[in-house]
N, C-alpha and C positions, 0 to 999 in steps of 0.2 A: 301727513295726516294719520291719525291712528284709527284702526277699524272702527272702535266705538264712535269717533268723530265722524266717520263716514256714514255710519248707521244714523247718527242723529241728524246729520244733513239731510239724508235720504228720507227720512221718516217725518221731518219737521213741519210738512206742510199737507199733512192728512186730518181728515175731520171725520168722526162719526154723526151721522144723521139718522134719527130714530123716526120714522112715520108713524103717527099715532091717529087712529080713527075711531071715534066713539062708537059707532055702530059695527056690530059685528053679529053674524047670522046665527052661529050655534052656541055662542057663549054671549049674551046681551052685556054691553058695557064692560067687557073682560078686564079692559086696560085699568079699570077703576076698582075692580075687586081688591078687597085688602083684609081677608081672614088672618094674614099672617103678622098684621099690624102696620104692613106697607102695602101700598098700591102695587098691582103688577106692573104699572108703568115705571115705579121707583125702581123695583127689583132689577130690571131690565136695564135701566140707566146706570145703577151702580153696579151691575156685573160688567156693562160696556166699558166704565171708567177704569176698569182694571187693566185695560190694554194700556201697553207702554208707548206705542208708536204715535198714535194720533195726538194732535194739539189740544182736543176736546170732544165733549159730547152734546149735542142739541137735538131736542125734540121738536119735530115738525107737526105740530098739532092742528087738527080741523076745526076746534071749537074752543072757546073760552073755559069751557068746564074741564077739558084736559089741560089745558095752559095754566089753570090756577093751581090744580094739583101738583104740577111740575114746578111752578114758582114757590109753593109750599115747603117743598123739601129741598129748595134751594138750587134746583137744576136751570140749566138753559133751554129756552122754548121760543120758537118762532111760529107765530100764527101763519097757515097756509090755506089756500081756497077751500072750502067744503066741499066744491065741486069736482075737485081733482080726481082724474079717471083711475089713478092706482097709486100705490105706495112710493113707486117710482117718480111720478110726476110731482108727488108731495116733496121727495127729496130733491129733485130738480129745481123746486121753486126756492128752496132754501140755498141751494148751490148757487144760484144766480146772485144771492146777496154776499157770497163769500169768494170774491176774485183772487184772493191772496192765498187761496188752498189749491193744491194741485190734484189731490185724491180724495174722493167721497167714498166713505163706507156706508152702506144701508144694512143696518141692523133693525130686524123686526121687533115691534114692540112687545111682542107676546113671547120674546125668548128669555125668561127670567135668569136662567142658568147658563147663558152664553158664557163662553170662556174667552177670557181676554186674550190669551194666547192665538186662539183661533182667529180673532180679528188682526192681530199683528201678522199670522201667517198669510192671511189674503193681502195685506198691505204689501208684505215682502214678496209675494209672488208676483204682484203687479210690477212692482219696482224692478224686479229681477228679469223681466220679459218687458222690454221697451215697446216691442212690436205688438203688444196685446192693448186691445181698448179696455177691457175690464178683466177681473179675476174673481173667482168664487172657490168655493171648497165642496169637498166631496168626502165621503167615508165608506168604508167597505160594507157590503150586504153579506151576511152569513146566515142568514135565514130565508128559507123559501117562501114563507109567508109574507114577510117584507117585501121581497123582490116581486110578487104578485099583487100587492096591494097597490091600486093606482093613485092612492093618496101619498105613497112614496114616489118621489121623482126620481127617475135613474139618469145617468150620464154615461156616456161613453168617449173616451179620450183618445187621442192618436199617440205616437211614440214620444211626442215632445210636450205631452200633457195639455194640449189644447182640446177644448171640447168639441166633438163631432156632432154630437146630436143629443137632446135631452127628451125624455119620453115617460108617461105614466106606464106604459107597458114595460114589461120585462126586455130589456135590452142590454147586451146583446142577447138574442133569441136562441136558447139551446134547440138544436134540431132534435137531438137524442139527449133526455136529460140524465145527468149523473150527480148524486149528491156531493161527490167530490170536487164540483165546479165552486161550491160555496167555501171550500177551504183553501184554494189555490192562492198562491203567493208569487207575484203581485196579483191583486185580487181581480176576478173576472168581472164582477159586478160593483157598481160603485152608485151610492145614494147621493144625489145632489143635496148640498147644503145650502139653504137659502139666505146666504150672507153675500153680498156683493162689493167689490171695490172698484170704483170708476175712475177714470181719469176725467177731471171735471167738465172739460170742454166737450168730451165724448158724451157725458151724461146729459148736458144740456142739447146735444144734438139728438140723441135718443130719443128724449121726452117730446120732439117734435114729430117724429116719424108715425104714421099709422100703424095699426096692427097687421102684421103680416098673416095671410092664410092659415098657414101652418100653426101659427101660434094661436090662432083662435080654435082651430081644431083640437089641439092638445090643452089648451087654456094654461099655456106657459109663456110668459112674456119674453123670456130670455131667447127664445126662438127667434123674436125679431132681430136680434144682433146677429144671428149665424145667418139668417135669410138675407141681409145687407152685406154678407161677406167679411163681418169683422172677427177679430179673434178673442175667444174667452179662453184664459189661461186657469187650469184646474189645480189647485194645490189639494194633495190628499192628508186628511187627519185621520187619527184613530178613532175617534169617537165624536159625536155631537150632542148638543144639548137637545133637550125634548120642549118643543113647543107646545103652548097651550090654546088648543083649539076647542075643547069640549068640557063639560062639568067634571067629568072623569078625570081629565087631564089636569084640571085646577085642583079638584082635591087630592090627587097623587102629589102634587106640586106642594101643598100646604103640607101633607103629612111629611113630607121629606124635609121640609124647612123647619118644621116645629119640632122634628126628633132631634 
């Protein structure tokens, strides 16, 4: 069997699921914003579709309003419970309907510039580490302001690339600061990229677990996985896409798209 055939067999049973919720705190109904001529959810769907490994892309919508928008541009959509606790629960709800799929990739709906190659990297990372329950991505932090920003989630990995801890605080903490720490290679500081590849059966199990105390302290769902003793493999990529959280983020995205 050729290497290409092996890769096709390995990646033939993965599926992207985009959790899509109408409500959003800082930017109301952001997934339906359409100043570029396309809704934000359509931009994300089309960007995710550029990944070559998955079988396809599906939106897990919490309401008919989003579902109608996805159907209008020809996308695949499944309605999920409007009372789902989180995007992970919404993704798991769709995963239950896909017994033929081995790997589920959770791509956030507000990532209109997500790189298809990054999605493929997360899938390949999980496939390359059969001992891992899930995989995610990280990118080097080269700016101290970003390092100290609580909105930027940091991750520390062990020598095998497995996540040891995630935090909103700067980790590892430099007892004596030196700007040269930001320039080291391999990087000292890693920003977590919120894209996840799960083994389907593990995802269904994860959705049933109660929140861990440390998860609630940091407000980071992935800590539930580490708390339970499961392994999260981390692939490091050079750059990450910018998510859309605020009106300023969206205006900048529109400017980049329309230029």
